[in-house]
C-alpha angles and dihedrals in degrees: 000000000000118000119198124219092249091061094043091055089058093053106049096167091054091046090051090051090053090050092048091054101042112174094017139290141234121190102161098277107032125058130178129166090192110156115237094228134070125234126242090282094053091252126144125217122225108196147136087223128055131201093270092060098048097078091051093049093045092048089068098031092054095044112109091210088059124023109342115090135172086260103046135281117339118230091226127032116263086231088079091067084079104017103058100153116086094181133254118316123198110254092009106060121206109010119211132184121203122213105204114169111204119350116017125251089225134051090229109129091012096305092285113132100184094121092049104057125330129076114292117197098215091056092047092048091052092048093048092047092050093047090049091054092047089050090051091050100040098036133221095298093067102096136172136196111259108171095171089059106031143358090233133058114273133207118234094260090057090050091050090051092049093050091045090052090053090050090054087056087073088072100036115102117240126222089283092051094252125137116220091219091073129057113255095256097040117133086232089061094088123162111256 
C-alpha cells in the first residue's frame, strides 16, 4: 500500500514505527520490506516486496513457459503440466499438483479447476493492482526486462497494460467466432 505524507502526519506512532524499522524488519512473525525512503511525492510504501525483488518475481511471472499465457497470468505455473510431484511432505506423504487448464478432471471443489492452471481473474486483479501501486510509487523510470512481451525494457504501467490486453483476449472471439472464456459446447458459445 502507498501511504501519503498527509496520512502519516495524522498517525505519529505508526510513522515512528516506520522510522524505527527503516528498510524492513523480520522478527519471526512480522515482515515488511518497506523502503526507508519516500518517493518524489513524499509517499511511503508498505509492502512485503521491495524494488529489488520485483524484477526477479516478474522474470517468472512474465515467462510464457511458466505463468504468462495468451489470456493473462496463470494461477499455477505451466511447468506443473509435466512436473506434478512436489516431493514428500511430513504428515502428507507424496505431494502432487495438477495443472488442469479449463474444466477440471475431478469434481473436487465443484469441478472447477481455475486455481490449478488456467487464468483466474481474482489473481490477475491482485497482480495488476499491486503492479499499478508499485508503478505509482517507483515512477515511470523503473523498468524491467520482459522478453515475452517486448524486446525492450518496460515500466510497470506498460506491463500492466500488456497483461490487461491478454486478459481481454479471454472475451475476444477467435477466427471461428468462439470465446476462450467458455467451453466449446457452452450455450454461451453462439455464432456471431
